[in-house]
ROTOR-592636 format. One record per residue (C-alpha): x, z, y. Coordinates in steps of 0.02 Angstrom, whole numbers, plus 50000, padded with zeros to 5 digits. Each point is the difference from the previous one (the first is absolute). Example, Ala and Ser with C-alpha at 12.3 -4.5 7.8 and 13.67 -1.06 7.14 Angstrom:
REM residues 2
506155039049775500694996750172
REM end
This chain:
REM residues 481
528095661557121501655004150049500215016249957499524996449814501424985049992501185010550070499695012249887500094986649853501664993650072500625018449995499365001849826500924984949959501635004150072499845017549939499824992049803501564989250017501075013350071499515012449844500514984749894501544998250076500395017249977499564999249829501194987349968501495008350111499545014549886500134990949807501584989050087500865016150060499665012349853500644982149882501605000350118500295019649985499874998449801501364987649983501275009250133499625016749889500204988749822501614994250100500615017650034499565007249822500724985249912501705003750101500115020349965499564995049833501464987349968501185013050088499695012049866499984987649868501884996350050500475017049892500574997249803498695010449875501395003249888502024999049975500824989149859501315006849880501294986149974499114997349821498404998450081500884984450132500864992849855498154996949902499504992150157501304988350033500214996049816498194994449981499764991650175501694990949989499434994349815498404991850074501124987550109500564986749876498184991649945500575003549813498934985649937500784984450107501605007850038501815002349896500265012150138500205018049922500075016850040500705013649886500944994149832501324988750030499174996750193500075012350154499855015950021499995013650150500465018349983499365014350111501675007850064499085010750121498625003950118500654996550197498565005150110498155003349998499314987050163498675004050106499074984449961499525006349832501594992349937501625007049879501624991750021500904998849815501694996749982500404989149839501244989949906499494983949908500784988649880499494984849985500644980749949500274988850116498774988650010500914989750125500824991349840498424989850002500124992450172501594991249932498894992549868498494994050076500564981549991500135002549827498185006449981499314987150118500744984349919499425008149825498225002450089499884982150093500354990149836498845012249906498754996150125500264981650006499994996249821498385009549976499294990250142500494981949924499015006649855498515000850082499955020650009499915011650136501265015250032499845016350083501095013650053499715008049833500744987349903501494997350106500255019449987500054998549813501014985549993501475006250106499725020249955501284997649866501404993250108499625015650136500175012249871501674995249932500524999750169499565018050032500505008549834501944991750072499695009450175501085013550064499465020450019499895006250173499755017050067499755008750165499145010250122498204997250084498725011050100498264999549929498495006750095498475006249909498305004650100498705007949954498264988750037499005013549946499805019049920500984998449866500444980049984501844994750034500434981250043501694994850031500584986550122500524985349903500594991850150500964982749990501755008750029499545012349863499294986749874501444987750041501315015449975499555005549846499474983749919501914993850082499604985750100498244993449919499224996950147501304989350084499864991149838498194997150023500184994050184501184988449947498804990249865498735000550154501104991050110500754987249866499334983650057501124988549913500995000449830501334988649901499324993849827501254989849904501024996050170498524995250110499205009050144498235004549963498955005050137498635015149957499185004550157498474997749952500345004949805499265016850021499775002349803501854998549967500335014150132498645009849924500474996949815501585004350028499905015950116498695006749841501635003049904500425014750134499105002650143499115015850024498175003650055499315015749994500955009250154499554999550188501465002550121498845007650116499945019350023498715009849887498515005150113499995019450023498484999350137498255009149936498794990449897498874993650141501704993850111500774991249847498654989849946499894994650201501854996549983499834991049837498424989750094501294993450135501344996249879498934989449885499184994350168501774993750029500374993749842498354989249976499944992750181501265002850095501824997249909500594983649979498444991550095498815002249859498515000350118500304982150019499444997949811498365006450070499934989350132500474983149921498925004949852498295002250119500454984150081500224990049841498335010049958499124993950137500564981550007499404999149807498455004950046499734990350136500534984249907498795006449856498625004250107500074982250070499984989549849498795011849917498784997350134500234982349987499824998149820498475014550020499364986550116499934986049892499565005949841498495009550084499374983950086500004989849839499245014049889498535001450133499954979150023499885000849826498685013749969498934991650145500114983149964500594998849826501474989450063501925000749979499695007149794501764995749936500875009750154498745014349992500655002849804501634998950042499525012750142499385011149881501514999949888501155004150127498825014450045499955005349822501985000249973500405009950157498645011050002500325003849817501945002250012500795016950062501124993250147501585007149938499934986549853499464986750129501635001350103501175001449833499304984149940500014988950168501795008550032500984998749836498914987649918499514986650156501215004150144501485006149943500544986149888499754986950146501005010250106498605005250127500345018250081499315017449984499124999150138498794984049986499565005749844499485015450045498804988850136499474989849865499535015649889498985009650122499344984950086499214994549847499455016849935499345003950176499134983050026499005005249851499215014050043499974992850186498854985749933498665011249914499975011650178499734983650101498544990849886499105016749982500185000650196499244981250006498645004549858499415013550103499604989150177498214995949973499494981749959499125000150166501614997950081500364984149897498544993550045500025003750158501484989850033499444985049880498634999850140501174998550134500854985249921501545007949913500354994049853500395012549839501875003350066499805001850183498475011649962501285009649878501264999750147499075004850139498465010549939500325007549844501925003549974500195009050191498415011649921500945002049846501385005050069499525013350095498925007349838501564999349877501295006950128500075019049953500214992549809501464989150059500835014250083499885009449848500894988149919501454995450115500305017449992500195002049800500844981850021501395010050106500105013349866500114988849861501644992350074500665016749946500434992349823501144984950062501365011449960499804995949818500704984350051501295006750108499304996450167500715010950120498195005750058499615017850057499865008349833501674992549944500635006750159499445017849956500814998249820501494994750047500335015050127499475011649848501304990249879501435007450127499485013750042498975007149834498785005550121498254997349964498755008050122500554994650180500444981649940498204999049908499005010450163500954988850100499394982249935498255009149970499915005250183500444981550048498634993949922498875013350051500204994150169500014982249999498555001149888498925012850132500704986250135499304985649900498405010849976499945002950173500114983250045498584993149886498705011850073500424996550193499774981849953498405003349884499185010550167500404985950108499234986949878498525013850015499774999950167498734985250020498825006549858499725015450102499304988250171
REM end
């Protein structure tokens, strides 16, 4: 007997050892593959540092012309490159670098855009008067409207600007075989368009202006600054050096850059944190309101169905259910906020709580009513035989049993409520979805902000689903005895 037990133990230990060895082999192979990939990537990248071709002066000139002409956003700005504006001539190729780069010695001719700095007070005064006049007429004003108003004065000043010439060094990088990109650094752009970035920085830092001799604070008037900046700001360039890595490394570098811009830069992760807190608070408040409304409506309809009493209240409940279930939630929240709440000075959060609470209450009431009706009539008779009146029977016998029956359905309704709160951004409430939209509007990246919002919702929903399942298991323990 003892020998058999020892044999079984030895066999079990052998099986465990074999499984452990298999795991070590798998993990070791995975680690070796990663190290091999890193080594191969290093040597491929090293071999990738040589240029695929030698450029002529004419080819270098074509690259410079094409990519500098793309710096001004022609649809938005008065800054020009080419005729009557700025121009760069490639004089010579200084050297071929070791990082897939070519250094060019160039001459430039440009208008002195710094003259615009002297006229900024005039532009801001003109923009402010235009903005206030439209506001007095009840009209909204965008940055593009202000740009169109100021554009004539900016063009007039640029036409009288002096011509400047000078020398500048420009680098060209080969990002893939045969594809060359110049390094449009802040220094190069500010030199080629003489002083334009300095003017833009001055606009961004302007917090007060003088209008008819009066000092006006425009710290929070972003529309004014944006409108004036639209006249000459540059959009289509990046100060970073072009990435000459192989596609795999370049994709990883782009991922890191976007991650930093979408979450780290200017603490943008706080948008998501604050949005999540608002979403959870909104869901909790709407949930409490929905349960209260749903319970009252369900009890009224059950009493009316079983006793024939409370006819008027039951009819009101039916109208409420028809309206809440027959109208889209997005329409409901806009009606509640813009028609009823906002005109009376009620905030967006309260409007959203009322909307989602009323909407959820309609569905919760039907869930609870179905649970109550599913309890056997014998339970009611047993309660009455014990001396309970109808309300006592409902509270002590019927509702506890109904709650256990409807808990999964209530859990699904709570999850649906959490996800429905995402439309609160339609009234400007700063919940989680609006946080992702704000980051997207600032970085012009769609992938990471929207994926982050989706992952956060998924994690919260999975946590809520797990909590509901745990509660359901605990409530069902008594049924197994």
